[in-house]
C-alpha positions as CSV (number, residue, x, y, z in Angstrom):
1,M,-7.0,-22.1,7.7
2,E,-6.9,-21.8,3.9
3,T,-3.7,-22.4,2.1
4,P,-2.2,-19.0,1.2
5,M,-2.4,-18.0,-2.4
6,N,0.9,-18.3,-4.2
7,I,2.1,-15.8,-6.9
8,Q,1.0,-18.0,-9.8
9,E,-2.6,-18.1,-8.5
10,F,-2.4,-14.4,-7.6
11,R,-1.2,-13.4,-11.1
12,K,-3.8,-15.5,-12.8
13,R,-6.5,-13.5,-11.1
14,Q,-5.0,-10.1,-11.9
15,Q,-6.5,-8.0,-14.7
16,T,-4.6,-5.5,-16.8
17,I,-5.9,-2.3,-18.3
18,S,-4.4,0.5,-20.4
19,L,-5.1,3.7,-18.5
20,D,-5.0,7.0,-20.3
21,G,-5.2,10.5,-18.8
22,V,-2.3,10.2,-16.3
23,I,0.6,11.0,-18.5
24,H,1.0,11.7,-22.2
25,E,0.5,8.1,-23.2
26,P,-1.5,5.2,-21.7
27,L,-0.1,3.3,-18.7
28,D,-0.5,-0.4,-18.1
29,V,-2.1,-1.2,-14.7
30,A,-2.3,-4.6,-13.2
31,Y,-4.9,-5.1,-10.5
32,T,-7.2,-7.5,-8.6
33,D,-11.0,-6.8,-8.6
34,V,-13.1,-9.4,-6.7
35,G,-16.2,-9.5,-4.6
36,E,-19.3,-7.3,-4.5
37,G,-20.7,-4.4,-2.5
38,E,-19.1,-1.2,-1.4
39,P,-15.6,-0.9,-2.8
40,I,-12.4,-1.2,-0.8
41,L,-9.2,0.0,-2.4
42,L,-6.1,-1.7,-1.1
43,L,-2.9,0.4,-1.5
44,H,0.5,-1.3,-0.9
45,G,3.8,0.5,-0.1
46,I,7.4,0.1,-1.0
47,P,9.2,-2.3,-1.8
48,T,6.1,-4.5,-2.2
49,W,3.2,-4.7,-4.6
50,S,-0.4,-5.8,-4.2
51,F,0.7,-9.3,-3.4
52,L,1.3,-7.9,0.1
53,F,-2.5,-8.4,0.7
54,H,-2.6,-11.9,-0.7
55,D,-3.7,-13.4,2.6
56,V,-6.5,-10.8,3.3
57,I,-8.2,-10.1,0.0
58,D,-10.5,-13.1,-0.1
59,T,-11.7,-12.5,3.5
60,L,-12.5,-8.9,2.7
61,A,-14.1,-9.9,-0.5
62,Q,-16.7,-11.9,1.3
63,H,-18.3,-8.6,2.3
64,Y,-17.0,-5.9,-0.1
65,R,-15.8,-5.4,-3.6
66,V,-12.0,-5.4,-3.2
67,I,-9.8,-3.6,-5.7
68,A,-6.0,-4.0,-5.3
69,P,-3.9,-2.3,-7.9
70,D,-0.1,-2.5,-8.3
71,M,0.8,1.2,-8.1
72,I,2.6,2.6,-11.2
73,G,6.2,1.4,-11.2
74,Y,5.5,-1.5,-8.8
75,G,4.6,-5.2,-9.3
76,Y,3.2,-5.8,-12.8
77,S,2.0,-2.3,-13.6
78,D,3.9,-0.1,-16.0
79,R,7.6,0.0,-15.1
80,R,9.0,2.1,-17.9
81,D,11.1,5.3,-17.3
82,Q,8.2,7.4,-18.5
83,F,6.8,9.0,-15.4
84,D,7.3,10.4,-11.9
85,R,7.2,7.9,-9.0
86,S,6.2,10.2,-6.2
87,I,3.2,9.6,-3.9
88,E,1.7,12.8,-5.4
89,F,1.9,11.1,-8.8
90,Q,0.5,7.9,-7.4
91,A,-2.5,9.9,-6.0
92,N,-3.1,11.2,-9.6
93,F,-3.0,7.6,-10.8
94,V,-5.4,6.3,-8.2
95,E,-7.9,9.2,-8.9
96,R,-7.9,8.4,-12.6
97,F,-7.9,4.6,-12.0
98,L,-11.0,4.8,-9.9
99,E,-12.7,7.1,-12.4
100,H,-11.9,4.5,-15.1
101,L,-13.6,1.8,-13.0
102,D,-16.6,4.1,-12.3
103,V,-15.9,4.1,-8.6
104,E,-17.1,7.4,-7.1
105,S,-16.0,6.7,-3.6
106,A,-14.2,3.9,-1.8
107,H,-12.9,2.8,1.6
108,F,-9.1,3.1,1.4
109,V,-7.0,0.4,3.2
110,A,-3.5,1.5,2.8
111,H,0.0,0.4,4.0
112,D,3.3,2.4,4.2
113,I,3.5,4.9,1.3
114,G,0.0,3.8,0.2
115,G,-1.2,5.5,3.4
116,G,0.5,8.7,2.2
117,V,-1.4,8.4,-1.1
118,A,-4.7,7.9,0.9
119,L,-4.0,11.0,3.0
120,I,-3.3,13.2,-0.1
121,L,-6.6,12.1,-1.7
122,A,-8.5,12.5,1.6
123,D,-7.4,16.1,1.6
124,R,-7.6,16.8,-2.1
125,K,-10.8,15.0,-3.0
126,P,-12.6,14.0,0.2
127,E,-15.7,12.7,-1.6
128,L,-13.5,10.0,-3.1
129,V,-12.3,8.6,0.3
130,R,-15.2,7.2,2.3
131,S,-13.0,6.1,5.2
132,M,-9.4,5.1,5.8
133,V,-7.6,2.2,7.4
134,L,-4.0,3.3,7.6
135,S,-1.5,0.6,8.5
136,N,2.0,1.6,9.5
137,S,1.7,4.5,7.1
138,V,4.0,7.3,6.3
139,A,3.0,10.7,7.6
140,Y,4.6,13.9,8.8
141,D,8.3,13.7,8.3
142,S,8.6,10.0,9.4
143,W,10.0,8.9,6.1
144,P,11.8,7.9,3.8
145,V,13.6,5.3,5.9
146,D,17.4,4.7,5.6
147,E,17.1,1.5,3.7
148,M,14.9,3.1,1.0
149,L,17.2,6.1,0.8
150,A,20.1,3.8,0.2
151,M,18.1,1.7,-2.3
152,G,17.4,4.8,-4.4
153,H,21.0,5.4,-5.4
154,P,21.1,5.2,-9.3
155,R,23.9,2.7,-9.2
156,N,21.5,0.1,-7.7
157,A,19.7,0.0,-11.0
158,K,22.6,-2.2,-12.2
159,M,22.0,-4.7,-9.3
160,E,21.9,-8.4,-10.2
161,P,18.6,-10.2,-9.4
162,E,20.3,-12.2,-6.6
163,E,21.5,-8.9,-4.9
164,M,18.0,-7.4,-5.1
165,T,16.5,-10.6,-3.6
166,E,18.9,-10.5,-0.7
167,K,18.2,-6.9,0.1
168,L,14.4,-7.5,-0.1
169,V,14.4,-10.6,2.0
170,E,16.5,-8.8,4.7
171,S,13.9,-6.1,4.8
172,F,11.1,-8.6,5.3
173,Q,13.0,-10.4,8.0
174,F,13.5,-7.1,9.8
175,G,9.9,-6.0,9.3
176,L,8.1,-9.1,10.5
177,S,7.8,-9.9,14.2
178,R,6.8,-13.5,13.5
179,P,9.6,-15.4,11.8
180,E,7.3,-18.2,10.7
181,R,5.4,-15.6,8.6
182,L,8.4,-15.2,6.3
183,T,6.9,-18.1,4.3
184,E,8.3,-19.3,1.0
185,E,5.1,-18.1,-0.7
186,F,5.5,-14.6,0.6
187,K,9.2,-14.3,-0.2
188,E,8.7,-15.6,-3.7
189,G,5.6,-13.6,-4.3
190,I,7.0,-10.3,-3.3
191,V,10.4,-10.5,-4.9
192,T,9.4,-12.1,-8.3
193,P,8.6,-8.8,-10.2
194,Y,11.8,-7.4,-8.9
195,Q,13.9,-10.2,-10.4
196,E,13.5,-8.9,-13.9
197,R,15.8,-6.2,-15.2
198,D,13.0,-3.6,-15.7
199,G,11.6,-4.5,-12.3
200,I,14.9,-3.9,-10.6
201,V,15.4,-0.5,-12.3
202,S,11.8,0.5,-11.5
203,L,12.1,-0.3,-7.8
204,V,15.3,1.8,-7.6
205,R,13.5,4.6,-9.3
206,N,10.6,4.2,-6.9
207,A,12.9,4.5,-3.9
208,A,14.6,7.5,-5.3
209,S,11.2,9.3,-5.6
210,L,10.4,9.2,-1.9
211,N,10.1,12.7,-0.5
212,T,8.8,13.8,2.9
213,N,7.7,17.1,1.3
214,H,4.7,15.2,0.0
215,T,3.3,14.6,3.5
216,T,4.5,17.5,5.5
217,P,2.1,20.0,3.8
218,L,-0.8,17.8,5.0
219,T,0.1,18.2,8.7
220,S,-1.7,21.4,9.2
221,R,-4.8,20.0,7.4
222,L,-5.2,16.7,9.2
223,G,-7.7,18.4,11.6
224,Q,-10.0,19.1,8.6
225,M,-10.2,15.5,7.4
226,Q,-13.6,14.2,8.2
227,Q,-13.2,10.6,7.1
228,P,-13.6,7.9,9.8
229,T,-10.0,6.5,10.2
230,L,-8.6,3.4,11.7
231,L,-4.9,3.3,12.5
232,L,-4.1,-0.4,12.3
233,W,-0.5,-0.4,13.6
234,G,2.1,-3.1,14.3
235,E,3.5,-2.1,17.7
236,D,7.1,-3.4,16.9
237,D,7.7,-1.3,13.8
238,K,11.1,0.4,13.9
239,W,10.5,2.2,10.5
240,Q,7.1,3.7,11.1
241,P,6.8,3.6,14.9
242,I,3.5,3.6,16.7
243,S,4.2,7.1,18.0
244,T,3.2,8.3,14.4
245,A,-0.2,6.6,14.9
246,E,-0.6,8.2,18.3
247,Q,0.1,11.6,16.9
248,L,-2.4,11.0,14.1
249,V,-5.1,10.2,16.6
250,K,-4.4,13.6,18.3
251,D,-4.4,15.5,15.0
252,M,-7.3,13.8,13.1
253,P,-10.9,14.4,14.4
254,H,-12.2,10.9,13.6
255,A,-9.2,8.6,14.0
256,E,-8.9,5.7,16.4
257,L,-5.9,3.4,17.1
258,H,-5.9,-0.4,17.0
259,P,-2.4,-1.5,18.1
260,M,-1.4,-4.9,16.9
261,K,0.8,-6.9,19.3
262,D,3.6,-9.0,18.1
263,C,3.4,-7.3,14.7
264,S,6.0,-5.1,13.0
265,H,5.9,-3.3,9.6
266,W,4.4,-5.9,7.3
267,V,1.2,-6.1,9.2
268,P,-1.0,-7.9,6.6
269,Q,1.6,-10.7,6.5
270,D,2.5,-10.7,10.3
271,N,-1.2,-11.3,11.2
272,P,-3.6,-11.4,8.3
273,E,-6.5,-12.7,10.4
274,E,-6.4,-9.8,12.8
275,F,-5.7,-7.3,10.0
276,A,-8.8,-8.5,8.1
277,S,-11.1,-8.8,11.2
278,A,-10.2,-5.4,12.6
279,T,-10.7,-3.8,9.2
280,L,-14.1,-5.5,8.7
281,E,-15.2,-4.5,12.2
282,F,-14.2,-0.9,11.6
283,L,-15.8,-0.7,8.2
284,Q,-19.1,-2.1,9.5
285,R,-19.3,0.9,11.8
286,V,-18.8,3.4,8.9
287,P,-22.2,4.8,7.8
288,V,-23.4,3.3,4.5
289,A,-23.2,5.7,1.6
290,V,-26.5,7.2,0.5
């Protein structure tokens, strides 16, 4: 097996653009764009950034063009107090970001709140979303979870880097079924952008923005979503339980469930090999765009 990519290598490969048309001034967006073929858009959740996918990007990029942005306010994208942080806002950002890259449609592979963003766009602009792989995604009124509600208190913007690191590492320990997957590369990679003062403030702002009202309106429209959808779900997740995936299978006309044993919330890190292989197997069954 290849040595996992560390944060220094990951950052070296990221590009940064200045993106206009989202708010009143341009936003800096950090992202990875590798491989060729039909585009896959990887959307992370909270409290991570695109480094969550560091172990699966290269495998997917052997077959597809893989685009993995840091959502606004996360990782190394814009972290200023200049914008909303809701998943509705992130959907606006993703729409404009793909337009900037001249991507007319993509396969969305989305984790946690990234899945909420994918669902919003699948409903709002279905031609943009070719298919979806939703991994331990928010939906219905399944979120925000207690830890993120607590994180969003304004006082936490004054946290010291050591306190933030401790909180984040606790959440990774809780959300991984395989203790050996809490590697030093993963811990360092995920926490580093949230060691800086503006990163700490930004993560707290992100947590404060989480609002179940941005997914509950979709509930009645799930039956109209025509995108082929794979629910790639860690069975051990206490935050976004597999019962959410089971309900989505009932409510969405073209959804199927792939439960992942001995995996919890951080599925791309718990078992990157199965995550990538199940995603590729599913995408190869999706009809090619004309």
